[in-house]
TIVO-2410 file (N, C-alpha, C; in nm, 3 decimals):
# residues 87
REC num residu      c1      c2      c3 atome chaine
REC   1      M  -3.992 -10.828  -6.599     N      A
REC   1      M  -3.955 -10.794  -6.465    CA      A
REC   1      M  -3.823 -10.861  -6.433     C      A
REC   2      Y  -3.754 -10.809  -6.332     N      A
REC   2      Y  -3.625 -10.864  -6.289    CA      A
REC   2      Y  -3.645 -10.926  -6.152     C      A
REC   3      I  -3.596 -11.048  -6.133     N      A
REC   3      I  -3.616 -11.114  -6.004    CA      A
REC   3      I  -3.485 -11.172  -5.950     C      A
REC   4      I  -3.484 -11.187  -5.820     N      A
REC   4      I  -3.383 -11.264  -5.750    CA      A
REC   4      I  -3.460 -11.376  -5.681     C      A
REC   5      L  -3.418 -11.498  -5.704     N      A
REC   5      L  -3.487 -11.615  -5.650    CA      A
REC   5      L  -3.389 -11.696  -5.565     C      A
REC   6      M  -3.436 -11.741  -5.449     N      A
REC   6      M  -3.358 -11.827  -5.361    CA      A
REC   6      M  -3.445 -11.945  -5.320     C      A
REC   7      Y  -3.384 -12.059  -5.308     N      A
REC   7      Y  -3.460 -12.174  -5.259    CA      A
REC   7      Y  -3.383 -12.245  -5.149     C      A
REC   8      D  -3.459 -12.314  -5.064     N      A
REC   8      D  -3.404 -12.398  -4.959    CA      A
REC   8      D  -3.487 -12.525  -4.962     C      A
REC   9      V  -3.431 -12.629  -5.020     N      A
REC   9      V  -3.502 -12.757  -5.032    CA      A
REC   9      V  -3.417 -12.870  -4.975     C      A
REC  10      N  -3.480 -12.980  -4.946     N      A
REC  10      N  -3.410 -13.098  -4.898    CA      A
REC  10      N  -3.303 -13.138  -4.998     C      A
REC  11      Q  -3.194 -13.188  -4.948     N      A
REC  11      Q  -3.080 -13.226  -5.032    CA      A
REC  11      Q  -3.119 -13.319  -5.146     C      A
REC  12      K  -3.218 -13.403  -5.126     N      A
REC  12      K  -3.264 -13.496  -5.229    CA      A
REC  12      K  -3.324 -13.423  -5.350     C      A
REC  13      R  -3.376 -13.302  -5.328     N      A
REC  13      R  -3.443 -13.227  -5.434    CA      A
REC  13      R  -3.357 -13.113  -5.490     C      A
REC  14      T  -3.239 -13.091  -5.435     N      A
REC  14      T  -3.155 -12.979  -5.476    CA      A
REC  14      T  -3.121 -12.984  -5.624     C      A
REC  15      G  -3.081 -13.099  -5.674     N      A
REC  15      G  -3.043 -13.113  -5.815    CA      A
REC  15      G  -3.157 -13.079  -5.909     C      A
REC  16      K  -3.277 -13.127  -5.877     N      A
REC  16      K  -3.393 -13.098  -5.961    CA      A
REC  16      K  -3.427 -12.950  -5.962     C      A
REC  17      M  -3.418 -12.887  -5.844     N      A
REC  17      M  -3.451 -12.745  -5.834    CA      A
REC  17      M  -3.344 -12.661  -5.906     C      A
REC  18      L  -3.219 -12.698  -5.893     N      A
REC  18      L  -3.111 -12.628  -5.963    CA      A
REC  18      L  -3.132 -12.634  -6.114     C      A
REC  19      K  -3.160 -12.753  -6.164     N      A
REC  19      K  -3.181 -12.771  -6.307    CA      A
REC  19      K  -3.301 -12.689  -6.357     C      A
REC  20      L  -3.408 -12.687  -6.281     N      A
REC  20      L  -3.527 -12.611  -6.318    CA      A
REC  20      L  -3.497 -12.461  -6.323     C      A
REC  21      C  -3.437 -12.409  -6.219     N      A
REC  21      C  -3.412 -12.265  -6.212    CA      A
REC  21      C  -3.314 -12.218  -6.319     C      A
REC  22      R  -3.217 -12.302  -6.354     N      A
REC  22      R  -3.119 -12.265  -6.457    CA      A
REC  22      R  -3.184 -12.253  -6.595     C      A
REC  23      K  -3.300 -12.314  -6.614     N      A
REC  23      K  -3.372 -12.301  -6.742    CA      A
REC  23      K  -3.429 -12.161  -6.760     C      A
REC  24      Y  -3.455 -12.092  -6.649     N      A
REC  24      Y  -3.524 -11.963  -6.654    CA      A
REC  24      Y  -3.437 -11.844  -6.615     C      A
REC  25      L  -3.336 -11.867  -6.530     N      A
REC  25      L  -3.260 -11.758  -6.471    CA      A
REC  25      L  -3.110 -11.787  -6.472     C      A
REC  26      N  -3.032 -11.687  -6.434     N      A
REC  26      N  -2.887 -11.701  -6.425    CA      A
REC  26      N  -2.849 -11.745  -6.283     C      A
REC  27      W  -2.768 -11.848  -6.275     N      A
REC  27      W  -2.724 -11.902  -6.147    CA      A
REC  27      W  -2.610 -11.816  -6.096     C      A
REC  28      I  -2.629 -11.750  -5.982     N      A
REC  28      I  -2.525 -11.660  -5.932    CA      A
REC  28      I  -2.455 -11.712  -5.807     C      A
REC  29      Q  -2.518 -11.801  -5.734     N      A
REC  29      Q  -2.457 -11.859  -5.615    CA      A
REC  29      Q  -2.541 -11.979  -5.575     C      A
REC  30      N  -2.487 -12.064  -5.488     N      A
REC  30      N  -2.564 -12.182  -5.446    CA      A
REC  30      N  -2.706 -12.142  -5.407     C      A
REC  31      S  -2.802 -12.199  -5.473     N      A
REC  31      S  -2.945 -12.178  -5.446    CA      A
REC  31      S  -2.993 -12.036  -5.471     C      A
REC  32      V  -2.916 -11.954  -5.543     N      A
REC  32      V  -2.955 -11.815  -5.571    CA      A
REC  32      V  -2.946 -11.790  -5.721     C      A
REC  33      F  -3.052 -11.729  -5.775     N      A
REC  33      F  -3.062 -11.701  -5.919    CA      A
REC  33      F  -3.112 -11.560  -5.939     C      A
REC  34      E  -3.083 -11.502  -6.057     N      A
REC  34      E  -3.134 -11.371  -6.091    CA      A
REC  34      E  -3.157 -11.362  -6.240     C      A
REC  35      G  -3.238 -11.265  -6.280     N      A
REC  35      G  -3.255 -11.241  -6.423    CA      A
REC  35      G  -3.389 -11.182  -6.459     C      A
REC  36      E  -3.397 -11.143  -6.586     N      A
REC  36      E  -3.522 -11.092  -6.644    CA      A
REC  36      E  -3.612 -11.211  -6.674     C      A
REC  37      I  -3.740 -11.195  -6.647     N      A
REC  37      I  -3.836 -11.302  -6.672    CA      A
REC  37      I  -3.974 -11.239  -6.694     C      A
REC  38      T  -4.051 -11.299  -6.780     N      A
REC  38      T  -4.188 -11.251  -6.802    CA      A
REC  38      T  -4.279 -11.306  -6.693     C      A
REC  39      K  -4.397 -11.245  -6.679     N      A
REC  39      K  -4.493 -11.293  -6.579    CA      A
REC  39      K  -4.534 -11.437  -6.609     C      A
REC  40      V  -4.552 -11.468  -6.737     N      A
REC  40      V  -4.594 -11.603  -6.777    CA      A
REC  40      V  -4.486 -11.705  -6.741     C      A
REC  41      K  -4.360 -11.672  -6.773     N      A
REC  41      K  -4.250 -11.764  -6.743    CA      A
REC  41      K  -4.231 -11.780  -6.592     C      A
REC  42      L  -4.251 -11.672  -6.516     N      A
REC  42      L  -4.240 -11.681  -6.371    CA      A
REC  42      L  -4.349 -11.770  -6.314     C      A
REC  43      T  -4.469 -11.756  -6.365     N      A
REC  43      T  -4.579 -11.843  -6.320    CA      A
REC  43      T  -4.546 -11.989  -6.351     C      A
REC  44      E  -4.496 -12.014  -6.469     N      A
REC  44      E  -4.456 -12.150  -6.510    CA      A
REC  44      E  -4.347 -12.205  -6.418     C      A
REC  45      L  -4.248 -12.123  -6.387     N      A
REC  45      L  -4.140 -12.163  -6.297    CA      A
REC  45      L  -4.193 -12.197  -6.158     C      A
REC  46      K  -4.284 -12.115  -6.106     N      A
REC  46      K  -4.338 -12.139  -5.972    CA      A
REC  46      K  -4.420 -12.268  -5.967     C      A
REC  47      I  -4.498 -12.295  -6.071     N      A
REC  47      I  -4.578 -12.418  -6.075    CA      A
REC  47      I  -4.487 -12.540  -6.077     C      A
REC  48      K  -4.382 -12.536  -6.160     N      A
REC  48      K  -4.290 -12.649  -6.168    CA      A
REC  48      K  -4.211 -12.665  -6.038     C      A
REC  49      A  -4.175 -12.553  -5.975     N      A
REC  49      A  -4.102 -12.559  -5.847    CA      A
REC  49      A  -4.189 -12.623  -5.739     C      A
REC  50      E  -4.316 -12.587  -5.735     N      A
REC  50      E  -4.407 -12.643  -5.636    CA      A
REC  50      E  -4.423 -12.795  -5.653     C      A
REC  51      E  -4.410 -12.843  -5.776     N      A
REC  51      E  -4.418 -12.986  -5.800    CA      A
REC  51      E  -4.296 -13.060  -5.743     C      A
REC  52      I  -4.183 -12.992  -5.736     N      A
REC  52      I  -4.060 -13.050  -5.681    CA      A
REC  52      I  -4.057 -13.040  -5.529     C      A
REC  53      M  -4.107 -12.930  -5.477     N      A
REC  53      M  -4.095 -12.898  -5.335    CA      A
REC  53      M  -4.188 -12.978  -5.246     C      A
REC  54      N  -4.148 -12.988  -5.119     N      A
REC  54      N  -4.235 -13.036  -5.013    CA      A
REC  54      N  -4.281 -12.910  -4.941     C      A
REC  55      A  -4.409 -12.878  -4.948     N      A
REC  55      A  -4.463 -12.752  -4.896    CA      A
REC  55      A  -4.442 -12.736  -4.745     C      A
REC  56      E  -4.424 -12.847  -4.675     N      A
REC  56      E  -4.408 -12.840  -4.530    CA      A
REC  56      E  -4.265 -12.811  -4.486     C      A
REC  57      T  -4.167 -12.841  -4.571     N      A
REC  57      T  -4.028 -12.825  -4.529    CA      A
REC  57      T  -3.943 -12.737  -4.620     C      A
REC  58      D  -3.983 -12.718  -4.744     N      A
REC  58      D  -3.902 -12.644  -4.841    CA      A
REC  58      D  -3.955 -12.502  -4.860     C      A
REC  59      S  -3.869 -12.415  -4.911     N      A
REC  59      S  -3.914 -12.277  -4.936    CA      A
REC  59      S  -3.852 -12.221  -5.063     C      A
REC  60      L  -3.923 -12.125  -5.120     N      A
REC  60      L  -3.882 -12.052  -5.239    CA      A
REC  60      L  -3.910 -11.906  -5.211     C      A
REC  61      I  -3.808 -11.821  -5.224     N      A
REC  61      I  -3.824 -11.677  -5.199    CA      A
REC  61      I  -3.793 -11.603  -5.328     C      A
REC  62      I  -3.880 -11.511  -5.367     N      A
REC  62      I  -3.864 -11.435  -5.491    CA      A
REC  62      I  -3.876 -11.286  -5.460     C      A
REC  63      F  -3.771 -11.211  -5.495     N      A
REC  63      F  -3.773 -11.065  -5.487    CA      A
REC  63      F  -3.795 -11.013  -5.628     C      A
REC  64      K  -3.889 -10.920  -5.644     N      A
REC  64      K  -3.922 -10.868  -5.777    CA      A
REC  64      K  -3.893 -10.719  -5.784     C      A
REC  65      T  -3.849 -10.675  -5.900     N      A
REC  65      T  -3.834 -10.533  -5.930    CA      A
REC  65      T  -3.864 -10.513  -6.078     C      A
REC  66      R  -3.895 -10.392  -6.114     N      A
REC  66      R  -3.933 -10.366  -6.253    CA      A
REC  66      R  -3.817 -10.392  -6.349     C      A
REC  67      Q  -3.699 -10.344  -6.312     N      A
REC  67      Q  -3.582 -10.361  -6.398    CA      A
REC  67      Q  -3.457 -10.374  -6.311     C      A
REC  68      E  -3.354 -10.434  -6.366     N      A
REC  68      E  -3.229 -10.452  -6.292    CA      A
REC  68      E  -3.168 -10.318  -6.250     C      A
REC  69      K  -3.191 -10.213  -6.330     N      A
REC  69      K  -3.131 -10.083  -6.299    CA      A
REC  69      K  -3.180 -10.026  -6.166     C      A
REC  70      W  -3.291 -10.075  -6.112     N      A
REC  70      W  -3.343 -10.027  -5.984    CA      A
REC  70      W  -3.281 -10.102  -5.867     C      A
REC  71      L  -3.188 -10.189  -5.896     N      A
REC  71      L  -3.126 -10.272  -5.793    CA      A
REC  71      L  -2.976 -10.248  -5.794     C      A
REC  72      E  -2.920 -10.214  -5.682     N      A
REC  72      E  -2.776 -10.197  -5.672    CA      A
REC  72      E  -2.717 -10.328  -5.621     C      A
REC  73      K  -2.620 -10.381  -5.694     N      A
REC  73      K  -2.560 -10.508  -5.657    CA      A
REC  73      K  -2.410 -10.489  -5.637     C      A
REC  74      E  -2.361 -10.540  -5.526     N      A
REC  74      E  -2.218 -10.535  -5.496    CA      A
REC  74      E  -2.170 -10.677  -5.474     C      A
REC  75      I  -2.062 -10.713  -5.541     N      A
REC  75      I  -2.006 -10.848  -5.527    CA      A
REC  75      I  -1.871 -10.836  -5.461     C      A
REC  76      I  -1.853 -10.910  -5.354     N      A
REC  76      I  -1.726 -10.915  -5.284    CA      A
REC  76      I  -1.675 -11.058  -5.296     C      A
REC  77      G  -1.557 -11.075  -5.350     N      A
REC  77      G  -1.505 -11.209  -5.374    CA      A
REC  77      G  -1.533 -11.251  -5.517     C      A
REC  78      K  -1.521 -11.379  -5.542     N      A
REC  78      K  -1.536 -11.434  -5.676    CA      A
REC  78      K  -1.683 -11.446  -5.714     C      A
REC  79      E  -1.715 -11.397  -5.832     N      A
REC  79      E  -1.851 -11.410  -5.885    CA      A
REC  79      E  -1.863 -11.548  -5.949     C      A
REC  80      R  -1.969 -11.622  -5.915     N      A
REC  80      R  -1.986 -11.758  -5.965    CA      A
REC  80      R  -1.993 -11.762  -6.116     C      A
REC  81      S  -2.077 -11.681  -6.174     N      A
REC  81      S  -2.087 -11.678  -6.320    CA      A
REC  81      S  -2.119 -11.535  -6.361     C      A
REC  82      E  -2.033 -11.481  -6.444     N      A
REC  82      E  -2.057 -11.346  -6.493    CA      A
REC  82      E  -2.170 -11.348  -6.594     C      A
REC  83      I  -2.250 -11.246  -6.590     N      A
REC  83      I  -2.364 -11.235  -6.681    CA      A
REC  83      I  -2.327 -11.135  -6.789     C      A
REC  84      D  -2.321 -11.181  -6.910     N      A
REC  84      D  -2.287 -11.093  -7.023    CA      A
REC  84      D  -2.415 -11.040  -7.084     C      A
REC  85      N  -2.418 -10.910  -7.104     N      A
REC  85      N  -2.529 -10.847  -7.174    CA      A
REC  85      N  -2.480 -10.807  -7.312     C      A
REC  86      F  -2.518 -10.885  -7.412     N      A
REC  86      F  -2.476 -10.852  -7.548    CA      A
REC  86      F  -2.592 -10.873  -7.642     C      A
REC  87      I  -2.583 -10.805  -7.756     N      A
REC  87      I  -2.691 -10.814  -7.854    CA      A
REC  87      I  -2.638 -10.885  -7.976     C      A
***
């Protein structure tokens, strides 16, 4: 599946959350990630994220779609990191 993930956590936890999400997804903007991920890996990511987060103040938002081709993306300005698709 293809997901877009965003988080909003306390500044003290931002570094840990950034490092965690970069293990699974492509970093496209501050606190925003995207990429292909399996259900198992997504479950693993959510469990690890919950260990970092404070459930009362922090949030994690995940948009899911079957494939990237079902999502139209427009970038205005500089893209943080280009995603290369190569085999």
